Every structure is written in structure tokens, then in C-alpha cells.
N, CA, C and O atoms as a Tinker XYZ file with bonds, in Angstrom:
   280  protein
     1  N    -57.803000  105.058000  -22.820000    73     2
     2  CA   -56.676000  105.914000  -23.102000    64     1     3
     3  C    -55.683000  105.210000  -24.042000    63     2     4     5
     4  O    -55.138000  105.837000  -24.951000    81     3
     5  N    -55.454000  103.934000  -23.825000    73     3     6
     6  CA   -54.469000  103.234000  -24.648000    64     5     7
     7  C    -54.964000  102.965000  -26.061000    63     6     8     9
     8  O    -54.168000  102.659000  -26.949000    81     7
     9  N    -56.266000  103.075000  -26.277000    73     7    10
    10  CA   -56.804000  102.789000  -27.617000    64     9    11
    11  C    -57.073000  104.047000  -28.433000    63    10    12    13
    12  O    -57.397000  103.960000  -29.618000    81    11
    13  N    -56.940000  105.222000  -27.807000    73    11    14
    14  CA   -57.198000  106.472000  -28.533000    64    13    15
    15  C    -56.065000  106.794000  -29.500000    63    14    16    17
    16  O    -54.895000  106.618000  -29.160000    81    15
    17  N    -56.396000  107.260000  -30.695000    73    15    18
    18  CA   -55.351000  107.726000  -31.619000    64    17    19
    19  C    -54.723000  109.025000  -31.098000    63    18    20    21
    20  O    -55.304000  109.708000  -30.254000    81    19
    21  N    -53.548000  109.352000  -31.601000    73    19    22
    22  CA   -52.874000  110.582000  -31.209000    64    21    23
    23  C    -53.721000  111.805000  -31.563000    63    22    24    25
    24  O    -54.445000  111.814000  -32.558000    81    23
    25  N    -53.612000  112.832000  -30.726000    73    23    26
    26  CA   -54.274000  114.121000  -30.947000    64    25    27
    27  C    -55.790000  114.021000  -31.081000    63    26    28    29
    28  O    -56.402000  114.752000  -31.860000    81    27
    29  N    -56.385000  113.116000  -30.322000    73    27    30
    30  CA   -57.844000  113.017000  -30.302000    64    29    31
    31  C    -58.334000  113.146000  -28.869000    63    30    32    33
    32  O    -57.605000  112.890000  -27.911000    81    31
    33  N    -59.576000  113.546000  -28.755000    73    31    34
    34  CA   -60.202000  113.754000  -27.461000    64    33    35
    35  C    -61.242000  112.661000  -27.245000    63    34    36    37
    36  O    -62.031000  112.362000  -28.141000    81    35
    37  N    -61.240000  112.076000  -26.074000    73    35    38
    38  CA   -62.174000  110.991000  -25.780000    64    37    39
    39  C    -63.564000  111.528000  -25.477000    63    38    40    41
    40  O    -63.761000  112.733000  -25.317000    81    39
    41  N    -64.505000  110.631000  -25.402000    73    39    42
    42  CA   -65.830000  110.963000  -24.901000    64    41    43
    43  C    -65.710000  111.188000  -23.393000    63    42    44    45
    44  O    -64.702000  110.823000  -22.788000    81    43
    45  N    -66.704000  111.769000  -22.808000    73    43    46
    46  CA   -66.711000  111.980000  -21.357000    64    45    47
    47  C    -66.800000  110.620000  -20.673000    63    46    48    49
    48  O    -67.646000  109.794000  -21.017000    81    47
    49  N    -65.923000  110.398000  -19.705000    73    47    50
    50  CA   -65.967000  109.166000  -18.930000    64    49    51
    51  C    -66.090000  109.516000  -17.453000    63    50    52    53
    52  O    -65.662000  110.585000  -17.017000    81    51
    53  N    -66.675000  108.606000  -16.696000    73    51    54
    54  CA   -66.897000  108.850000  -15.275000    64    53    55
    55  C    -66.125000  107.819000  -14.464000    63    54    56    57
    56  O    -66.102000  106.633000  -14.792000    81    55
    57  N    -65.499000  108.296000  -13.403000    73    55    58
    58  CA   -64.830000  107.412000  -12.455000    64    57    59
    59  C    -65.270000  107.809000  -11.063000    63    58    60    61
    60  O    -66.112000  108.693000  -10.906000    81    59
    61  N    -64.714000  107.172000  -10.060000    73    59    62
    62  CA   -65.084000  107.528000   -8.693000    64    61    63
    63  C    -64.567000  108.912000   -8.319000    63    62    64    65
    64  O    -64.967000  109.457000   -7.291000    81    63
    65  N    -63.688000  109.490000   -9.131000    73    63    66
    66  CA   -63.137000  110.819000   -8.877000    64    65    67
    67  C    -63.887000  111.926000   -9.613000    63    66    68    69
    68  O    -63.627000  113.107000   -9.380000    81    67
    69  N    -64.805000  111.562000  -10.491000    73    67    70
    70  CA   -65.566000  112.563000  -11.222000    64    69    71
    71  C    -65.650000  112.236000  -12.703000    63    70    72    73
    72  O    -65.525000  111.079000  -13.104000    81    71
    73  N    -65.865000  113.277000  -13.516000    73    71    74
    74  CA   -65.978000  113.123000  -14.968000    64    73    75
    75  C    -64.662000  113.554000  -15.625000    63    74    76    77
    76  O    -63.989000  114.467000  -15.147000    81    75
    77  N    -64.306000  112.885000  -16.729000    73    75    78
    78  CA   -63.003000  113.126000  -17.339000    64    77    79
    79  C    -63.090000  113.168000  -18.858000    63    78    80    81
    80  O    -63.897000  112.475000  -19.476000    81    79
    81  N    -62.235000  114.003000  -19.439000    73    79    82
    82  CA   -61.954000  113.998000  -20.871000    64    81    83
    83  C    -60.485000  113.631000  -21.007000    63    82    84    85
    84  O    -59.644000  114.159000  -20.279000    81    83
    85  N    -60.175000  112.748000  -21.916000    73    83    86
    86  CA   -58.792000  112.303000  -22.103000    64    85    87
    87  C    -58.337000  112.698000  -23.492000    63    86    88    89
    88  O    -59.023000  112.432000  -24.479000    81    87
    89  N    -57.164000  113.341000  -23.567000    73    87    90
    90  CA   -56.566000  113.701000  -24.853000    64    89    91
    91  C    -55.181000  113.071000  -24.906000    63    90    92    93
    92  O    -54.365000  113.282000  -24.009000    81    91
    93  N    -54.915000  112.298000  -25.956000    73    91    94
    94  CA   -53.606000  111.660000  -26.126000    64    93    95
    95  C    -52.751000  112.577000  -26.985000    63    94    96    97
    96  O    -53.040000  112.787000  -28.163000    81    95
    97  N    -51.690000  113.123000  -26.383000    73    95    98
    98  CA   -50.799000  114.032000  -27.094000    64    97    99
    99  C    -49.544000  113.339000  -27.594000    63    98   100   101
   100  O    -48.949000  113.766000  -28.584000    81    99
   101  N    -49.141000  112.283000  -26.922000    73    99   102
   102  CA   -47.926000  111.567000  -27.296000    64   101   103
   103  C    -47.987000  110.178000  -26.677000    63   102   104   105
   104  O    -48.747000  109.945000  -25.737000    81   103
   105  N    -47.199000  109.272000  -27.195000    73   103   106
   106  CA   -47.126000  107.919000  -26.659000    64   105   107
   107  C    -45.725000  107.702000  -26.108000    63   106   108   109
   108  O    -44.728000  107.955000  -26.785000    81   107
   109  N    -45.667000  107.236000  -24.883000    73   107   110
   110  CA   -44.379000  106.993000  -24.221000    64   109   111
   111  C    -43.797000  105.674000  -24.700000    63   110   112   113
   112  O    -44.486000  104.654000  -24.722000    81   111
   113  N    -42.527000  105.698000  -25.085000    73   111   114
   114  CA   -41.859000  104.492000  -25.548000    64   113   115
   115  C    -41.216000  103.716000  -24.404000    63   114   116   117
   116  O    -41.120000  102.490000  -24.465000    81   115
   117  N    -40.776000  104.416000  -23.365000    73   115   118
   118  CA   -40.059000  103.775000  -22.270000    64   117   119
   119  C    -41.031000  103.028000  -21.366000    63   118   120   121
   120  O    -42.140000  103.488000  -21.094000    81   119
   121  N    -40.586000  101.875000  -20.912000    73   119   122
   122  CA   -41.371000  101.091000  -19.960000    64   121   123
   123  C    -41.015000  101.561000  -18.557000    63   122   124   125
   124  O    -39.876000  101.411000  -18.115000    81   123
   125  N    -41.974000  102.119000  -17.873000    73   123   126
   126  CA   -41.688000  102.651000  -16.542000    64   125   127
   127  C    -42.222000  101.737000  -15.444000    63   126   128   129
   128  O    -42.293000  102.136000  -14.282000    81   127
   129  N    -42.590000  100.538000  -15.802000    73   127   130
   130  CA   -43.192000   99.640000  -14.825000    64   129   131
   131  C    -42.224000   99.313000  -13.685000    63   130   132   133
   132  O    -42.652000   99.186000  -12.538000    81   131
   133  N    -40.930000   99.175000  -13.978000    73   131   134
   134  CA   -39.958000   98.869000  -12.925000    64   133   135
   135  C    -39.876000  100.025000  -11.926000    63   134   136   137
   136  O    -39.817000   99.801000  -10.717000    81   135
   137  N    -39.872000  101.235000  -12.424000    73   135   138
   138  CA   -39.832000  102.395000  -11.529000    64   137   139
   139  C    -41.114000  102.486000  -10.709000    63   138   140   141
   140  O    -41.073000  102.843000   -9.532000    81   139
   141  N    -42.237000  102.169000  -11.314000    73   139   142
   142  CA   -43.495000  102.170000  -10.577000    64   141   143
   143  C    -43.479000  101.122000   -9.474000    63   142   144   145
   144  O    -43.975000  101.369000   -8.375000    81   143
   145  N    -42.909000   99.951000   -9.761000    73   143   146
   146  CA   -42.801000   98.906000   -8.742000    64   145   147
   147  C    -41.913000   99.351000   -7.588000    63   146   148   149
   148  O    -42.227000   99.092000   -6.426000    81   147
   149  N    -40.809000  100.017000   -7.899000    73   147   150
   150  CA   -39.926000  100.518000   -6.849000    64   149   151
   151  C    -40.644000  101.551000   -5.986000    63   150   152   153
   152  O    -40.544000  101.520000   -4.760000    81   151
   153  N    -41.366000  102.464000   -6.630000    73   151   154
   154  CA   -42.112000  103.476000   -5.879000    64   153   155
   155  C    -43.183000  102.844000   -4.998000    63   154   156   157
   156  O    -43.394000  103.270000   -3.862000    81   155
   157  N    -43.846000  101.840000   -5.520000    73   155   158
   158  CA   -44.883000  101.155000   -4.737000    64   157   159
   159  C    -44.258000  100.446000   -3.540000    63   158   160   161
   160  O    -44.783000  100.524000   -2.430000    81   159
   161  N    -43.152000   99.764000   -3.756000    73   159   162
   162  CA   -42.465000   99.077000   -2.656000    64   161   163
   163  C    -41.998000  100.079000   -1.606000    63   162   164   165
   164  O    -42.130000   99.828000   -0.408000    81   163
   165  N    -41.460000  101.198000   -2.041000    73   163   166
   166  CA   -41.011000  102.234000   -1.108000    64   165   167
   167  C    -42.173000  102.772000   -0.283000    63   166   168   169
   168  O    -42.040000  102.988000    0.921000    81   167
   169  N    -43.306000  102.985000   -0.933000    73   167   170
   170  CA   -44.490000  103.492000   -0.233000    64   169   171
   171  C    -44.995000  102.475000    0.792000    63   170   172   173
   172  O    -45.349000  102.847000    1.911000    81   171
   173  N    -45.029000  101.198000    0.416000    73   171   174
   174  CA   -45.487000  100.151000    1.331000    64   173   175
   175  C    -44.569000  100.064000    2.544000    63   174   176   177
   176  O    -45.040000   99.960000    3.676000    81   175
   177  N    -43.260000  100.106000    2.309000    73   175   178
   178  CA   -42.317000  100.038000    3.422000    64   177   179
   179  C    -42.433000  101.254000    4.332000    63   178   180   181
   180  O    -42.344000  101.129000    5.554000    81   179
   181  N    -42.629000  102.422000    3.746000    73   179   182
   182  CA   -42.789000  103.647000    4.540000    64   181   183
   183  C    -44.039000  103.556000    5.404000    63   182   184   185
   184  O    -44.007000  103.897000    6.586000    81   183
   185  N    -45.146000  103.094000    4.812000    73   183   186
   186  CA   -46.388000  102.962000    5.575000    64   185   187
   187  C    -46.242000  101.945000    6.693000    63   186   188   189
   188  O    -46.758000  102.151000    7.792000    81   187
   189  N    -45.547000  100.850000    6.425000    73   187   190
   190  CA   -45.334000   99.819000    7.448000    64   189   191
   191  C    -44.494000  100.373000    8.597000    63   190   192   193
   192  O    -44.812000  100.164000    9.768000    81   191
   193  N    -43.426000  101.074000    8.254000    73   191   194
   194  CA   -42.565000  101.659000    9.281000    64   193   195
   195  C    -43.332000  102.693000   10.093000    63   194   196   197
   196  O    -43.180000  102.750000   11.313000    81   195
   197  N    -44.152000  103.508000    9.442000    73   195   198
   198  CA   -44.953000  104.508000   10.134000    64   197   199
   199  C    -45.887000  103.824000   11.127000    63   198   200   201
   200  O    -46.019000  104.262000   12.270000    81   199
   201  N    -46.531000  102.754000   10.687000    73   199   202
   202  CA   -47.459000  102.031000   11.547000    64   201   203
   203  C    -46.737000  101.465000   12.765000    63   202   204   205
   204  O    -47.256000  101.537000   13.879000    81   203
   205  N    -45.550000  100.906000   12.564000    73   203   206
   206  CA   -44.765000  100.362000   13.678000    64   205   207
   207  C    -44.360000  101.469000   14.643000    63   206   208   209
   208  O    -44.456000  101.295000   15.857000    81   207
   209  N    -43.914000  102.591000   14.125000    73   207   210
   210  CA   -43.501000  103.705000   14.979000    64   209   211
   211  C    -44.688000  104.289000   15.735000    63   210   212   213
   212  O    -44.556000  104.678000   16.895000    81   211
   213  N    -45.844000  104.353000   15.084000    73   211   214
   214  CA   -47.043000  104.849000   15.748000    64   213   215
   215  C    -47.423000  103.944000   16.914000    63   214   216   217
   216  O    -47.716000  104.428000   18.007000    81   215
   217  N    -47.420000  102.636000   16.686000    73   215   218
   218  CA   -47.733000  101.691000   17.762000    64   217   219
   219  C    -46.756000  101.836000   18.921000    63   218   220   221
   220  O    -47.166000  101.830000   20.082000    81   219
   221  N    -45.478000  101.964000   18.619000    73   219   222
   222  CA   -44.462000  102.137000   19.651000    64   221   223
   223  C    -44.694000  103.427000   20.431000    63   222   224   225
   224  O    -44.607000  103.438000   21.659000    81   223
   225  N    -44.985000  104.497000   19.731000    73   223   226
   226  CA   -45.220000  105.783000   20.387000    64   225   227
   227  C    -46.453000  105.727000   21.278000    63   226   228   229
   228  O    -46.437000  106.250000   22.393000    81   227
   229  N    -47.529000  105.091000   20.792000    73   227   230
   230  CA   -48.748000  104.964000   21.590000    64   229   231
   231  C    -48.506000  104.155000   22.854000    63   230   232   233
   232  O    -49.023000  104.507000   23.915000    81   231
   233  N    -47.728000  103.072000   22.764000    73   231   234
   234  CA   -47.389000  102.286000   23.957000    64   233   235
   235  C    -46.627000  103.133000   24.959000    63   234   236   237
   236  O    -46.880000  103.064000   26.162000    81   235
   237  N    -45.693000  103.932000   24.463000    73   235   238
   238  CA   -44.900000  104.791000   25.334000    64   237   239
   239  C    -45.761000  105.857000   26.007000    63   238   240   241
   240  O    -45.602000  106.123000   27.198000    81   239
   241  N    -46.664000  106.461000   25.254000    73   239   242
   242  CA   -47.551000  107.481000   25.828000    64   241   243
   243  C    -48.447000  106.864000   26.898000    63   242   244   245
   244  O    -48.657000  107.465000   27.952000    81   243
   245  N    -48.972000  105.681000   26.637000    73   243   246
   246  CA   -49.815000  105.010000   27.631000    64   245   247
   247  C    -49.020000  104.667000   28.887000    63   246   248   249
   248  O    -49.521000  104.820000   30.001000    81   247
   249  N    -47.803000  104.212000   28.713000    73   247   250
   250  CA   -46.965000  103.867000   29.871000    64   249   251
   251  C    -46.641000  105.101000   30.680000    63   250   252   253
   252  O    -46.636000  105.034000   31.909000    81   251
   253  N    -46.370000  106.219000   30.045000    73   251   254
   254  CA   -46.038000  107.462000   30.743000    64   253   255
   255  C    -47.260000  108.077000   31.412000    63   254   256   257
   256  O    -47.114000  108.848000   32.360000    81   255
   257  N    -48.456000  107.754000   30.941000    73   255   258
   258  CA   -49.661000  108.386000   31.439000    64   257   259
   259  C    -50.343000  107.559000   32.535000    63   258   260   261
   260  O    -51.507000  107.804000   32.853000    81   259
   261  N    -49.647000  106.598000   33.108000    73   259   262
   262  CA   -50.244000  105.752000   34.146000    64   261   263
   263  C    -50.619000  106.603000   35.358000    63   262   264   265
   264  O    -49.816000  107.386000   35.865000    81   263
   265  N    -51.853000  106.429000   35.802000    73   263   266
   266  CA   -52.354000  107.171000   36.967000    64   265   267
   267  C    -52.831000  106.165000   37.997000    63   266   268   269
   268  O    -53.599000  105.260000   37.671000    81   267
   269  N    -52.390000  106.312000   39.223000    73   267   270
   270  CA   -52.824000  105.417000   40.288000    64   269   271
   271  C    -53.853000  106.158000   41.144000    63   270   272   273
   272  O    -53.604000  107.263000   41.625000    81   271
   273  N    -55.009000  105.525000   41.321000    73   271   274
   274  CA   -56.067000  106.112000   42.150000    64   273   275
   275  C    -55.987000  105.531000   43.556000    63   274   276   277
   276  O    -55.826000  104.323000   43.729000    81   275
   277  N    -56.101000  106.408000   44.569000    73   275   278
   278  CA   -56.058000  105.948000   45.970000    64   277   279
   279  C    -57.371000  106.198000   46.635000    63   278   280
   280  O    -57.536000  105.882000   47.813000    81   279
């Protein structure tokens, strides 16, 4: 994609998601890498918090579901 000239269509390429045609319509001048890093960090923190909350909830459900057999 980065090597294609403007307004050209690439050959068919295959990825794990399927087959693709790429057309370059414009080139972005702004560097968005910092924003991508922030989004990635936010996603990682959200997933970590979700995992912690899930573990806490599962412990609570197990504690509430204690059954004593006589």
C-alpha cells in the first residue's frame, strides 16, 4: 500500500482475512502514530480492568453459591 502510486489499483493480495484489492486515493500527511499508541494503551488497560473485574465477579459468585451437603 505504501509503495503504490496515487490513483492506482493493486494486484489481488491475500491475507488471513481474505482477498483484497487496494486503491490509493490520497496520502495522509499527518502522523497519527501517537494517537494509535494512545488507543492501544487504552484498549490494553480496558482489557486488563475487564479481566480483573471478571475474576472478582467469579470469586463472588462461587462464594455465594456454596452448598453444604449433609
